[in-house]
C-alpha positions as a LaTeX table, in Angstrom:
\begin{tabular}{lrrr}
\hline
Residue & $x$ (\AA) & $y$ (\AA) & $z$ (\AA) \\
\hline
Met1 & 0.00 & 0.27 & 0.17 \\
Lys2 & 1.44 & 3.72 & $-0.99$ \\
Pro3 & 1.99 & 5.52 & 2.20 \\
Thr4 & $-0.38$ & 8.23 & 3.13 \\
Gln5 & 1.47 & 11.86 & 3.74 \\
Leu6 & 0.67 & 15.12 & 5.18 \\
Pro7 & 3.49 & 17.07 & 3.17 \\
Leu8 & 5.06 & 20.43 & 4.32 \\
Phe9 & 6.26 & 23.33 & 2.58 \\
Ser10 & 10.11 & 22.82 & 1.41 \\
Ser11 & 11.45 & 26.17 & 1.27 \\
Arg12 & 15.26 & 24.82 & 1.00 \\
Ala13 & 15.56 & 27.25 & 4.10 \\
Ala14 & 15.23 & 27.09 & 7.65 \\
Asp15 & 16.02 & 28.72 & 10.87 \\
Arg16 & 18.80 & 26.61 & 12.24 \\
Ala17 & 18.03 & 28.49 & 15.95 \\
Ala18 & 14.28 & 26.48 & 15.51 \\
Thr19 & 16.26 & 23.37 & 15.49 \\
Leu20 & 14.79 & 21.05 & 17.52 \\
Pro21 & 15.29 & 20.26 & 21.34 \\
Ala22 & 16.94 & 17.03 & 21.90 \\
Trp23 & 13.91 & 15.03 & 22.83 \\
Pro24 & 14.77 & 12.31 & 25.51 \\
Glu25 & 14.50 & 8.57 & 25.04 \\
Pro26 & 13.02 & 8.86 & 21.35 \\
Gln27 & 12.57 & 5.12 & 21.15 \\
Ala28 & 10.58 & 5.41 & 24.46 \\
Ala29 & 8.59 & 8.33 & 23.03 \\
Ala30 & 7.85 & 6.48 & 19.96 \\
Ser31 & 6.95 & 2.90 & 21.50 \\
Leu32 & 4.35 & 5.38 & 23.91 \\
Leu33 & 3.16 & 7.07 & 21.04 \\
Ala34 & 2.34 & 3.93 & 19.30 \\
Glu35 & 0.53 & 2.45 & 22.44 \\
Arg36 & $-1.81$ & 5.26 & 22.48 \\
Ile37 & $-2.61$ & 5.26 & 18.88 \\
Gly38 & $-3.10$ & 1.49 & 18.73 \\
Arg39 & $-5.38$ & 1.75 & 22.04 \\
Leu40 & $-7.77$ & 4.04 & 19.58 \\
Leu41 & $-7.45$ & 2.07 & 16.42 \\
Arg42 & $-7.48$ & $-1.46$ & 18.20 \\
Glu43 & $-4.73$ & $-2.89$ & 16.04 \\
Pro44 & $-0.80$ & $-3.25$ & 16.41 \\
Val45 & 0.98 & $-0.01$ & 15.83 \\
Asp46 & 4.53 & 0.78 & 14.99 \\
Val47 & 5.57 & 4.56 & 15.28 \\
His48 & 9.01 & 5.48 & 13.91 \\
Leu49 & 9.78 & 9.50 & 15.13 \\
Thr50 & 11.84 & 11.42 & 12.34 \\
Asp51 & 13.37 & 14.67 & 11.96 \\
Asn52 & 12.08 & 14.72 & 8.26 \\
Ala53 & 11.90 & 18.42 & 7.24 \\
Trp54 & 9.34 & 17.66 & 4.54 \\
Thr55 & 6.86 & 15.31 & 5.57 \\
Met56 & 5.52 & 15.62 & 9.08 \\
Val57 & 3.08 & 12.40 & 8.95 \\
Ser58 & 2.85 & 9.37 & 6.90 \\
Phe59 & 1.63 & 6.09 & 7.28 \\
Lys60 & 1.01 & 2.70 & 5.66 \\
Arg61 & $-0.45$ & $-0.52$ & 6.52 \\
Leu62 & 1.69 & $-3.94$ & 6.00 \\
Gln63 & 1.64 & $-7.33$ & 7.40 \\
Gly64 & $-1.25$ & $-6.78$ & 9.74 \\
Arg65 & 0.31 & $-3.27$ & 11.50 \\
Val66 & $-0.19$ & 0.11 & 10.96 \\
Arg67 & 3.41 & 2.09 & 10.74 \\
Phe68 & 3.29 & 5.80 & 11.14 \\
Arg69 & 6.63 & 7.94 & 10.46 \\
Leu70 & 5.84 & 11.14 & 12.88 \\
His71 & 7.67 & 14.33 & 13.16 \\
His72 & 9.33 & 14.08 & 16.52 \\
Met73 & 6.99 & 17.26 & 17.24 \\
Phe74 & 4.26 & 14.69 & 17.68 \\
Ser75 & 6.00 & 12.75 & 20.83 \\
Ala76 & 4.47 & 15.53 & 22.87 \\
Ala77 & 0.97 & 15.56 & 21.41 \\
Asn78 & $-2.20$ & 15.63 & 23.51 \\
Asp79 & $-5.08$ & 13.17 & 23.54 \\
Asp80 & $-6.74$ & 15.34 & 20.55 \\
Val81 & $-4.11$ & 15.10 & 18.32 \\
Val82 & $-3.44$ & 11.11 & 19.07 \\
Arg83 & $-7.32$ & 10.93 & 18.08 \\
Ala84 & $-6.76$ & 12.87 & 15.20 \\
Leu85 & $-3.73$ & 10.53 & 14.02 \\
Ala86 & $-5.75$ & 7.38 & 14.80 \\
Gly87 & $-8.68$ & 8.91 & 12.53 \\
Phe88 & $-6.40$ & 9.87 & 9.71 \\
Thr89 & $-6.40$ & 6.38 & 8.90 \\
Gly90 & $-9.86$ & 6.00 & 8.09 \\
Arg91 & $-12.42$ & 7.45 & 6.15 \\
Asn92 & $-12.86$ & 10.90 & 7.68 \\
Arg93 & $-9.02$ & 12.02 & 6.79 \\
Arg94 & $-10.01$ & 15.19 & 5.49 \\
Thr95 & $-11.55$ & 16.37 & 8.86 \\
His96 & $-8.71$ & 14.89 & 11.18 \\
Gly97 & $-6.01$ & 16.20 & 8.66 \\
Arg98 & $-6.93$ & 19.79 & 9.83 \\
Ala99 & $-6.45$ & 19.11 & 13.29 \\
Ile100 & $-3.05$ & 17.59 & 12.50 \\
Asp101 & $-2.54$ & 20.83 & 10.31 \\
Asp102 & $-3.27$ & 23.11 & 13.16 \\
Tyr103 & $-0.62$ & 21.00 & 15.40 \\
Ile104 & 1.69 & 21.56 & 13.04 \\
Arg105 & 1.24 & 24.96 & 12.28 \\
Asp106 & 1.79 & 25.70 & 16.24 \\
Asn107 & 5.03 & 23.68 & 16.50 \\
Arg108 & 6.60 & 24.63 & 12.57 \\
Asp109 & 9.43 & 25.85 & 14.61 \\
Leu110 & 10.53 & 22.59 & 15.57 \\
Ile111 & 11.17 & 21.91 & 11.86 \\
Arg112 & 14.88 & 21.49 & 10.57 \\
Val113 & 15.13 & 22.38 & 6.93 \\
Val114 & 18.29 & 22.33 & 4.87 \\
Pro115 & 19.92 & 25.88 & 4.63 \\
Glu116 & 20.69 & 27.27 & 1.56 \\
Arg117 & 24.31 & 27.95 & 0.29 \\
Pro118 & 25.36 & 31.36 & 1.46 \\
Gln119 & 26.19 & 32.67 & $-1.94$ \\
Gln120 & 22.83 & 32.16 & $-3.46$ \\
Asn121 & 21.42 & 35.19 & $-4.87$ \\
Val122 & 18.03 & 36.58 & $-3.15$ \\
Thr123 & 15.15 & 38.47 & $-5.42$ \\
Glu124 & 13.88 & 41.19 & $-3.15$ \\
Arg125 & 11.81 & 43.03 & $-5.49$ \\
Gly126 & 8.63 & 40.34 & $-6.54$ \\
Arg127 & 5.64 & 40.56 & $-8.77$ \\
Val128 & 3.40 & 42.43 & $-6.07$ \\
His129 & 5.43 & 43.11 & $-3.23$ \\
Asp130 & 8.95 & 44.55 & $-2.46$ \\
Leu131 & 10.61 & 43.09 & 0.38 \\
Gly132 & 13.64 & 45.19 & 0.13 \\
Glu133 & 11.56 & 47.96 & 0.85 \\
Ile134 & 9.13 & 46.75 & 3.59 \\
Phe135 & 12.84 & 45.51 & 5.60 \\
Ala136 & 14.14 & 48.66 & 5.09 \\
Arg137 & 11.02 & 50.70 & 6.60 \\
Leu138 & 10.64 & 48.13 & 9.51 \\
Asn139 & 13.94 & 48.14 & 10.17 \\
Ala140 & 14.34 & 52.26 & 10.22 \\
Glu141 & 11.04 & 52.10 & 12.55 \\
His142 & 10.96 & 49.24 & 15.02 \\
Phe143 & 14.85 & 48.36 & 15.16 \\
His144 & 16.40 & 51.72 & 14.80 \\
Gly145 & 18.39 & 50.43 & 11.58 \\
Ser146 & 20.16 & 48.38 & 13.77 \\
Leu147 & 19.56 & 44.94 & 11.94 \\
Glu148 & 21.73 & 43.66 & 9.12 \\
Ala149 & 20.17 & 40.95 & 6.87 \\
Arg150 & 19.34 & 39.97 & 3.14 \\
Ile151 & 16.13 & 39.38 & 2.24 \\
Gly152 & 14.45 & 37.62 & $-0.71$ \\
Trp153 & 11.55 & 35.43 & $-1.79$ \\
Gly154 & 12.24 & 31.47 & $-1.57$ \\
Arg155 & 11.98 & 28.98 & $-4.23$ \\
Arg156 & 8.14 & 27.60 & $-5.16$ \\
Gly157 & 8.15 & 24.01 & $-4.34$ \\
Pro158 & 7.07 & 20.85 & $-5.96$ \\
Gly159 & 3.39 & 20.75 & $-7.30$ \\
Gly160 & 0.16 & 19.62 & $-5.66$ \\
Arg161 & $-1.89$ & 21.06 & $-2.93$ \\
Arg162 & $-0.18$ & 21.73 & 0.27 \\
Arg163 & $-1.57$ & 20.77 & 3.86 \\
Ser164 & 0.52 & 22.86 & 5.68 \\
Ile165 & 3.12 & 26.49 & 4.92 \\
Lys166 & 5.88 & 28.21 & 6.63 \\
Met167 & 5.71 & 31.85 & 5.74 \\
Gly168 & 9.44 & 32.64 & 6.36 \\
Val169 & 12.57 & 31.52 & 7.51 \\
Tyr170 & 15.53 & 33.30 & 8.97 \\
Leu171 & 18.89 & 31.60 & 9.10 \\
His172 & 21.01 & 32.87 & 11.67 \\
Asp173 & 24.45 & 31.19 & 9.74 \\
His174 & 23.88 & 33.30 & 6.44 \\
Lys175 & 21.79 & 36.60 & 8.14 \\
Leu176 & 19.17 & 35.91 & 5.59 \\
Ile177 & 15.60 & 36.09 & 5.36 \\
Arg178 & 13.09 & 34.02 & 3.19 \\
Ile179 & 9.81 & 34.73 & 2.30 \\
His180 & 7.19 & 32.29 & 0.73 \\
Pro181 & 6.48 & 32.85 & $-2.71$ \\
Ala182 & 3.03 & 32.51 & $-2.34$ \\
Leu183 & 2.99 & 35.48 & $-0.52$ \\
Asp184 & 3.78 & 37.83 & $-3.53$ \\
Asp185 & 0.02 & 37.60 & $-4.60$ \\
Ala186 & $-2.23$ & 40.48 & $-5.41$ \\
Arg187 & $-4.87$ & 38.76 & $-2.84$ \\
Val188 & $-2.34$ & 38.82 & $-0.09$ \\
Pro189 & $-2.41$ & 42.35 & 1.86 \\
Arg190 & 0.61 & 44.31 & 2.49 \\
His191 & $-0.10$ & 44.49 & 6.28 \\
Phe192 & 0.07 & 40.28 & 6.51 \\
Val193 & 3.48 & 40.36 & 4.48 \\
Glu194 & 4.98 & 43.18 & 6.48 \\
Leu195 & 3.81 & 41.22 & 9.75 \\
Val196 & 5.96 & 38.17 & 8.54 \\
Val197 & 8.85 & 39.86 & 7.69 \\
Phe198 & 8.80 & 41.17 & 11.07 \\
His199 & 8.30 & 38.33 & 12.88 \\
Glu200 & 11.80 & 36.70 & 10.75 \\
Met201 & 13.30 & 40.15 & 11.76 \\
Leu202 & 12.69 & 39.59 & 15.39 \\
His203 & 14.69 & 36.18 & 15.27 \\
Gln204 & 17.80 & 38.21 & 14.72 \\
Ala205 & 16.84 & 41.06 & 17.26 \\
Ile206 & 15.99 & 38.11 & 19.66 \\
Pro207 & 18.23 & 35.48 & 19.81 \\
Pro208 & 17.07 & 32.15 & 20.98 \\
Val209 & 17.10 & 31.41 & 25.16 \\
Ser210 & 16.78 & 28.06 & 26.97 \\
Gly211 & 13.79 & 27.33 & 28.67 \\
Arg212 & 13.74 & 25.62 & 32.27 \\
Asp213 & 13.96 & 22.13 & 30.97 \\
Gly214 & 16.82 & 23.11 & 28.73 \\
Arg215 & 15.17 & 23.40 & 25.04 \\
Arg216 & 16.01 & 26.11 & 23.17 \\
Met217 & 13.19 & 28.22 & 22.62 \\
Val218 & 13.33 & 30.37 & 19.57 \\
His219 & 9.90 & 32.29 & 20.65 \\
Gly220 & 10.42 & 32.97 & 24.23 \\
Arg221 & 7.84 & 35.27 & 26.16 \\
Asp222 & 9.88 & 38.95 & 25.28 \\
Phe223 & 9.63 & 37.67 & 21.54 \\
Arg224 & 6.04 & 36.86 & 21.40 \\
Ala225 & 5.20 & 40.08 & 23.49 \\
Arg226 & 6.97 & 42.36 & 21.04 \\
Glu227 & 5.42 & 40.72 & 18.18 \\
Arg228 & 1.79 & 41.20 & 19.89 \\
Arg229 & 2.83 & 44.77 & 20.10 \\
Phe230 & 3.21 & 45.17 & 16.39 \\
Pro231 & 0.80 & 47.33 & 14.63 \\
Gly232 & $-2.17$ & 45.23 & 12.93 \\
Tyr233 & $-0.94$ & 42.41 & 14.59 \\
Glu234 & $-4.58$ & 41.28 & 15.28 \\
Arg235 & $-5.63$ & 42.38 & 12.00 \\
Ala236 & $-3.05$ & 40.34 & 9.88 \\
Arg237 & $-3.62$ & 37.23 & 12.23 \\
Ala238 & $-7.41$ & 37.21 & 11.52 \\
Trp239 & $-6.33$ & 37.52 & 7.68 \\
Glu240 & $-4.13$ & 34.67 & 7.66 \\
Lys241 & $-7.08$ & 32.73 & 9.84 \\
Gln242 & $-9.46$ & 33.49 & 6.83 \\
Asn243 & $-7.63$ & 33.17 & 4.05 \\
Leu244 & $-5.14$ & 30.61 & 4.57 \\
His245 & $-6.52$ & 28.62 & 1.73 \\
Leu246 & $-5.59$ & 30.79 & $-0.80$ \\
Leu247 & $-2.11$ & 30.13 & 0.22 \\
Leu248 & $-2.08$ & 26.38 & $-0.03$ \\
Arg249 & $-4.02$ & 26.56 & $-2.87$ \\
Gln250 & $-1.66$ & 28.04 & $-4.87$ \\
Arg251 & 0.75 & 26.02 & $-7.72$ \\
Pro252 & 4.35 & 26.90 & $-8.30$ \\
\hline
\end{tabular}
Protein backbone atom coordinates (compact mmCIF):
# COMPACT_ATOMS: atom_id res chain seq x y z
CA MET A 1 0.00 0.00 0.00
CA LYS A 2 1.31 3.44 -0.91
CA PRO A 3 2.06 5.51 2.20
CA THR A 4 -0.33 8.34 2.96
CA GLN A 5 1.41 11.62 3.73
CA LEU A 6 0.84 15.13 5.01
CA PRO A 7 3.45 17.26 3.23
CA LEU A 8 4.91 20.51 4.47
CA PHE A 9 6.21 23.25 2.17
CA SER A 10 9.88 22.72 1.40
CA SER A 11 11.51 26.16 1.27
CA ARG A 12 15.03 24.70 1.06
CA ALA A 13 15.92 27.11 3.81
CA ALA A 14 15.37 27.20 7.50
CA ASP A 15 16.15 28.75 10.73
CA ARG A 16 18.90 26.75 12.36
CA ALA A 17 17.95 28.39 15.63
CA ALA A 18 14.62 26.65 15.39
CA THR A 19 16.45 23.39 15.66
CA LEU A 20 14.94 21.08 17.72
CA PRO A 21 15.21 20.22 21.25
CA ALA A 22 16.95 16.98 21.94
CA TRP A 23 13.94 14.86 22.80
CA PRO A 24 14.88 12.45 25.60
CA GLU A 25 14.71 8.73 24.90
CA PRO A 26 13.13 8.87 21.43
CA GLN A 27 12.56 5.12 21.33
CA ALA A 28 10.54 5.25 24.53
CA ALA A 29 8.56 8.22 23.20
CA ALA A 30 7.83 6.35 19.96
CA SER A 31 6.71 3.25 21.84
CA LEU A 32 4.39 5.27 24.07
CA LEU A 33 2.89 7.08 21.08
CA ALA A 34 2.37 3.76 19.27
CA GLU A 35 0.59 2.40 22.32
CA ARG A 36 -1.69 5.45 22.53
CA ILE A 37 -2.66 5.27 18.85
CA GLY A 38 -3.00 1.48 19.00
CA ARG A 39 -5.52 1.67 21.83
CA LEU A 40 -7.72 3.88 19.67
CA LEU A 41 -7.37 1.83 16.49
CA ARG A 42 -7.52 -1.52 18.29
CA GLU A 43 -4.83 -2.89 16.03
CA PRO A 44 -1.02 -3.14 16.23
CA VAL A 45 0.79 0.13 15.59
CA ASP A 46 4.45 0.98 15.06
CA VAL A 47 5.77 4.55 15.27
CA HIS A 48 9.07 5.83 13.95
CA LEU A 49 9.90 9.41 14.99
CA THR A 50 11.82 11.43 12.43
CA ASP A 51 13.50 14.80 11.98
CA ASN A 52 12.11 15.03 8.46
CA ALA A 53 11.95 18.56 7.10
CA TRP A 54 9.25 17.97 4.50
CA THR A 55 6.83 15.20 5.48
CA MET A 56 5.41 15.46 8.96
CA VAL A 57 3.01 12.50 8.94
CA SER A 58 2.84 9.35 6.86
CA PHE A 59 1.48 5.87 7.44
CA LYS A 60 0.96 2.58 5.68
CA ARG A 61 -0.55 -0.77 6.53
CA LEU A 62 1.87 -3.63 6.20
CA GLN A 63 1.73 -7.21 7.45
CA GLY A 64 -1.22 -6.55 9.72
CA ARG A 65 0.27 -3.46 11.37
CA VAL A 66 -0.21 0.28 10.94
CA ARG A 67 3.22 1.83 10.55
CA PHE A 68 3.55 5.57 11.17
CA ARG A 69 6.45 7.86 10.39
CA LEU A 70 5.92 11.02 12.45
CA HIS A 71 7.96 14.14 13.05
CA HIS A 72 9.32 14.13 16.59
CA MET A 73 7.05 17.07 17.50
CA PHE A 74 4.26 14.48 17.86
CA SER A 75 5.97 12.87 20.83
CA ALA A 76 4.41 15.65 22.91
CA ALA A 77 0.98 15.45 21.25
CA ASN A 78 -2.09 15.78 23.46
CA ASP A 79 -5.01 13.35 23.38
CA ASP A 80 -6.93 15.32 20.74
CA VAL A 81 -3.99 15.20 18.33
CA VAL A 82 -3.42 11.49 18.99
CA ARG A 83 -7.10 10.88 18.17
CA ALA A 84 -6.61 12.84 14.96
CA LEU A 85 -3.60 10.68 14.03
CA ALA A 86 -5.65 7.55 14.59
CA GLY A 87 -8.60 8.98 12.68
CA PHE A 88 -6.37 10.01 9.79
CA THR A 89 -6.00 6.34 8.88
CA GLY A 90 -9.77 6.04 8.30
CA ARG A 91 -12.35 7.48 5.97
CA ASN A 92 -12.81 10.92 7.52
CA ARG A 93 -9.28 11.93 6.64
CA ARG A 94 -10.01 15.57 5.80
CA THR A 95 -11.45 16.43 9.21
CA HIS A 96 -8.65 14.75 11.13
CA GLY A 97 -6.09 16.22 8.74
CA ARG A 98 -7.16 19.73 9.71
CA ALA A 99 -6.50 19.02 13.39
CA ILE A 100 -3.07 17.65 12.50
CA ASP A 101 -2.38 20.70 10.32
CA ASP A 102 -3.18 22.99 13.24
CA TYR A 103 -0.76 21.10 15.47
CA ILE A 104 1.99 21.27 12.85
CA ARG A 105 1.40 24.97 12.39
CA ASP A 106 1.66 25.58 16.14
CA ASN A 107 4.93 23.62 16.29
CA ARG A 108 6.47 24.49 12.93
CA ASP A 109 9.52 26.11 14.54
CA LEU A 110 10.64 22.63 15.60
CA ILE A 111 11.08 21.74 11.93
CA ARG A 112 14.60 21.66 10.59
CA VAL A 113 15.06 22.44 6.95
CA VAL A 114 18.20 22.17 4.85
CA PRO A 115 19.88 25.60 4.65
CA GLU A 116 20.69 27.20 1.34
CA ARG A 117 24.17 27.96 0.10
CA PRO A 118 25.18 31.36 1.46
CA GLN A 119 26.35 32.54 -1.98
CA GLN A 120 22.91 32.13 -3.51
CA ASN A 121 21.40 35.29 -4.96
CA VAL A 122 18.20 36.61 -3.42
CA THR A 123 15.36 38.42 -5.15
CA GLU A 124 13.86 41.21 -3.09
CA ARG A 125 11.36 42.66 -5.55
CA GLY A 126 8.43 40.41 -6.38
CA ARG A 127 5.58 40.81 -8.81
CA VAL A 128 3.48 42.50 -6.10
CA HIS A 129 5.48 43.06 -2.92
CA ASP A 130 8.96 44.56 -2.57
CA LEU A 131 10.61 42.81 0.38
CA GLY A 132 13.63 45.09 0.34
CA GLU A 133 11.47 48.17 0.81
CA ILE A 134 9.42 46.50 3.54
CA PHE A 135 12.56 45.38 5.39
CA ALA A 136 14.15 48.84 5.19
CA ARG A 137 11.05 50.58 6.56
CA LEU A 138 10.51 48.10 9.39
CA ASN A 139 14.19 48.21 10.28
CA ALA A 140 14.07 51.99 10.59
CA GLU A 141 10.77 52.16 12.47
CA HIS A 142 11.13 49.23 14.87
CA PHE A 143 14.86 48.44 15.17
CA HIS A 144 16.55 51.87 14.78
CA GLY A 145 18.19 50.55 11.60
CA SER A 146 20.31 48.13 13.63
CA LEU A 147 19.48 44.87 11.83
CA GLU A 148 21.74 43.58 9.08
CA ALA A 149 20.23 40.83 6.97
CA ARG A 150 19.51 40.00 3.38
CA ILE A 151 15.94 39.27 2.41
CA GLY A 152 14.39 37.60 -0.61
CA TRP A 153 11.66 35.37 -1.94
CA GLY A 154 12.10 31.63 -1.42
CA ARG A 155 11.93 28.97 -4.08
CA ARG A 156 8.62 27.54 -5.10
CA GLY A 157 8.18 23.96 -3.97
CA PRO A 158 6.95 20.95 -5.94
CA GLY A 159 3.44 20.86 -7.34
CA GLY A 160 0.46 19.56 -5.46
CA ARG A 161 -1.82 21.05 -2.86
CA ARG A 162 -0.09 21.88 0.41
CA ARG A 163 -1.51 21.01 3.82
CA SER A 164 0.71 23.47 5.65
CA ILE A 165 2.95 26.39 4.81
CA LYS A 166 5.99 28.00 6.44
CA MET A 167 5.55 31.70 5.73
CA GLY A 168 9.16 32.66 6.29
CA VAL A 169 12.49 31.52 7.68
CA TYR A 170 15.58 33.21 9.07
CA LEU A 171 19.01 31.63 8.62
CA HIS A 172 21.11 32.84 11.55
CA ASP A 173 24.38 31.60 10.07
CA HIS A 174 23.90 33.60 6.87
CA LYS A 175 21.76 36.48 8.16
CA LEU A 176 19.25 35.68 5.46
CA ILE A 177 15.46 35.97 5.52
CA ARG A 178 13.40 33.97 3.05
CA ILE A 179 9.70 34.65 2.51
CA HIS A 180 7.39 32.08 0.92
CA PRO A 181 6.64 33.10 -2.70
CA ALA A 182 2.95 32.34 -2.23
CA LEU A 183 2.75 35.67 -0.37
CA ASP A 184 3.75 37.56 -3.53
CA ASP A 185 0.16 37.75 -4.69
CA ALA A 186 -2.24 40.66 -5.16
CA ARG A 187 -4.74 38.92 -2.88
CA VAL A 188 -2.26 38.95 0.00
CA PRO A 189 -2.38 42.35 1.73
CA ARG A 190 0.80 44.23 2.45
CA HIS A 191 0.04 44.40 6.18
CA PHE A 192 0.17 40.60 6.37
CA VAL A 193 3.48 40.41 4.48
CA GLU A 194 4.86 43.06 6.84
CA LEU A 195 3.99 40.98 9.89
CA VAL A 196 5.69 37.91 8.40
CA VAL A 197 8.83 39.93 7.62
CA PHE A 198 8.76 41.53 11.10
CA HIS A 199 8.50 38.08 12.69
CA GLU A 200 11.64 36.89 10.89
CA MET A 201 13.47 40.12 11.76
CA LEU A 202 12.72 39.47 15.42
CA HIS A 203 14.70 36.23 15.15
CA GLN A 204 17.83 38.33 14.66
CA ALA A 205 16.89 40.94 17.26
CA ILE A 206 15.91 38.41 19.95
CA PRO A 207 18.15 35.31 19.86
CA PRO A 208 16.87 31.94 21.10
CA VAL A 209 16.88 31.31 24.84
CA SER A 210 17.03 28.14 26.92
CA GLY A 211 13.93 27.15 28.83
CA ARG A 212 13.82 25.61 32.28
CA ASP A 213 13.96 22.14 30.77
CA GLY A 214 17.05 23.04 28.74
CA ARG A 215 15.25 23.14 25.42
CA ARG A 216 16.06 25.89 22.98
CA MET A 217 13.16 28.33 22.65
CA VAL A 218 13.05 30.43 19.49
CA HIS A 219 9.78 32.10 20.54
CA GLY A 220 10.31 33.03 24.14
CA ARG A 221 8.14 35.35 26.23
CA ASP A 222 9.94 38.52 25.08
CA PHE A 223 9.69 37.46 21.44
CA ARG A 224 5.94 36.83 21.64
CA ALA A 225 5.27 40.05 23.55
CA ARG A 226 7.13 42.17 21.06
CA GLU A 227 5.46 40.48 18.11
CA ARG A 228 2.00 41.14 19.56
CA ARG A 229 2.84 44.83 19.93
CA PHE A 230 3.38 45.11 16.18
CA PRO A 231 0.80 47.53 14.69
CA GLY A 232 -1.91 45.53 12.97
CA TYR A 233 -0.91 42.22 14.56
CA GLU A 234 -4.48 41.11 15.29
CA ARG A 235 -5.66 42.27 11.88
CA ALA A 236 -2.96 40.27 10.11
CA ARG A 237 -3.61 37.13 12.16
CA ALA A 238 -7.32 37.40 11.45
CA TRP A 239 -6.59 37.64 7.72
CA GLU A 240 -4.35 34.56 7.91
CA LYS A 241 -7.03 32.54 9.66
CA GLN A 242 -9.67 33.50 7.11
CA ASN A 243 -7.54 33.23 3.98
CA LEU A 244 -4.97 30.50 4.60
CA HIS A 245 -6.73 28.37 1.98
CA LEU A 246 -5.68 30.89 -0.70
CA LEU A 247 -2.01 30.33 0.09
CA LEU A 248 -2.33 26.55 0.31
CA ARG A 249 -4.14 26.39 -3.01
CA GLN A 250 -1.54 28.20 -5.07
CA ARG A 251 0.49 26.25 -7.60
CA PRO A 252 4.16 26.81 -8.41
